[in-house]
N, C-alpha and C positions, 0 to 999 in steps of 0.2 A: 537474577538475570543470567541468561545463558548466551554465550557468544558462539556464533556459527559463521565460518568463512565459506562463502559460496564460490568466490573466484579471487584472484589476486587483488581486485579493486572493488569488491562488493562483500560486505560483512553484515550480519544481522545480530541485533541485540533483542533477545526474546524475554518478555516480562509476563508475569502472571496478571490476568485480568479476570476476576471472578464475578460472575453475575448468574443469578438463578441456580446457584450450586454447581456451576460449570466454569472451567477455566477456558475462556475464549482466547486468551493470550493477546498480547499487544507486541507487535513487531516494529522495531526501528531499523530502517535500512540505511547503511552507510554506503554512498556511492562516491568513489574517489575519481577525481579528474586527473589528467596527465600531469598537471603541475603539483599534485599532492593535496589540493584542497578538497574538502568533503562537503557533500550535500547530505544532511541528516533528514531523511524522509520519515516523518512522524516524530512525536515527542514522547517523553516518558519521565518518570521521577528519577532522574539521573543522580546517582550517588557519586561522591568524589572519586572513588576508585574506578567507576565507570567512565567518568569524564576523562580521567587519566588514560584509560585504555583506548578511548576514542582518539585522543590526541596522539597517542603512539601510532595509530593507524593512519592519521593524516591531520591536516589543519582544518578544523571546523570553520566553514565559511558561510553556510546557509542552513537555517532551520526551515523545514517545509511541512505544511499540512496539505495533503491531497484532497481533503474534504473538511468542511467546516464542522463535521461531527466529531473530529478527533482533537479538539482543543483542550481536553481535560487538564493536560500537564503543560500548557503553554507558558504559564508564568514560571513554573519550576524550571523549564528548559531555558527560558530567557535569562534566568538568574545563573544557571549553570554555564551558559555560553553568552556572556554579556557582549554587546557591541556588534553582533553579527545580524544580518537581515533575517527577519521572520516572514516567510512568504506564505500567503494563504489565498484560497480561492475568492474569498469575500472579506470585507472588513469585520473585525471582531471587537465587540464592545469592550472598552477599557484596556485594549492591548495595542501596542505599537506594531503594526504589521504592514507589509508591502504586498501589492498585488502579485500573485503568482504568474499571471498571464498578462503580457508576453513574458516568456521565460528569459532569464538573465543572458546577456550576450556572451558571458564567459562560458556558458554551457554549450555554445554552438558547436556542432559536429561531434558532441560527446553524449549529451542527454537530450532526448526528444520528449515532447509533451503533447498530449491530446486531451481536450475537454470532452467529457462524456455528456453528450447532448440528450435532450428529451426527458430530463429528470425533474421532478417536483420537490420542493423543500430542501434539496441538497444540491451542492455544486461539487462535482468530483472530477479528478484528473487521473490519467494513466501516464506513467513514465517509462522510458526505454533507455537503459544504459547500454550504449552501442558496443563498447569494448568487450563487455562480458555477455552481451546478448541477453540481458535480463529485463523482463517486464515486471514493473513494480506497480501493484494495484492497492487500492484502499479497501472499500467494502463491496466492490463489484463481484468478487469471487471469494468464497470461503473454502478452506481445505483442512479437514480434520483427520487425525490419524486413524488407521484401520483398527488399531487395538483399543479404541475408545469403547467402553461398555457401560451397561447400567443406565441410570438416569441421563447422563450426558449424551449417550448414543441415542436414546429415545427422543430427547429434546431436539437434537440436530436433525434426525431423520423425520420426525413427526411434526414438530412445531416450526422448525426452520424449513422443512420440506426439502431436505437434501438426502434422498435415499441412498446415495453412493458416498455420502460424507464430503462431497465436493460439488460446488456449483454456485448458482445465483440464488441467494436466499429469498424466502417468501417476502420478507420485509423490503428488501431491495427491489424486488419485482413490483411491489405495491407503489414504489416511488416513480415508476416509469409512466409518464403522462403521454409521451409521443413515441410509440414503438418504432416508427419509421426513422425518426431522428436518432433514436438510441441504436438501432440496427446499423445505421450509417456510421456512427462512431465506432461500433464494434468492428466493422469491416476495415476501418482505418487502423485500428489496433492490430488486427490480424495481418495487415500488410507489413508490420515490423517482423524482422527475422529473429525472433526470440527463441531461446532454447530452454530457459528456466523462468519460473514465475515466483515472485514474492508476493504474498498476500498480507494484509494488515493484521489478520488474526489467525494464529496457529501456524501450520506447516508450509514451507515453501514446496513448490512442485519442481523437481529436478529431473524427472524421467518422463520423456515423451510429453513435455509440458504443453506444446501447442495443440497436440491431439486431445489432451485432457480438456483444455480450454474450449476448443471447438465443440467437442461433444457436450460439454456443459451448456453452451450457448444454444446448440441445435435442439437440445431437449426442451428448451423453452421457446423455440422458434425465433431466435435472435441471430442466427448465422445461416448463411446460404448453404444449400446442399452442394 
């Protein structure tokens, strides 16, 4: 696990996630409220020392999955942080979970939430942490490092169809059933005044983040000119 501090109130825990001979990475985002409580966006195989580091950063108060496709470590996370709500887009078989939407009242004025409409088979949400101006996404956007080479680079550029190593993957695009509804959700996300983006897999975007996002969407016809 690698710890990365993006702002005074946002930190990332980055884990390896290997598939097809590639490290796709798995990112847990910690968003701290003004009162010190934490929203843990995504779950992971938290080790005791990682739980301790999280508790030093703030008081864990909510476990959150932004998409039902990210529940691999749900049970592990609930054991690591017993007694706190586990918020998910939809019910998960065999797990004690609470509906993510509507968002908890305690988040009002600090964290905003948008459901990404127009998708099939998946239910996904975008988050905005106001104080740090951070957009937190799940699988809508991927961002791989420029120094990626060999088979991983080939896979990302050719199979995922991300020639610039950043963008909306082919798999995600195949999940869009209503382009108009999806584009409307995108416009609502773009109305947020974000300056950095955290993605669920690999690297955050900290430089010119909004322009990078807009370009990635326009390339696929999902953002207005």
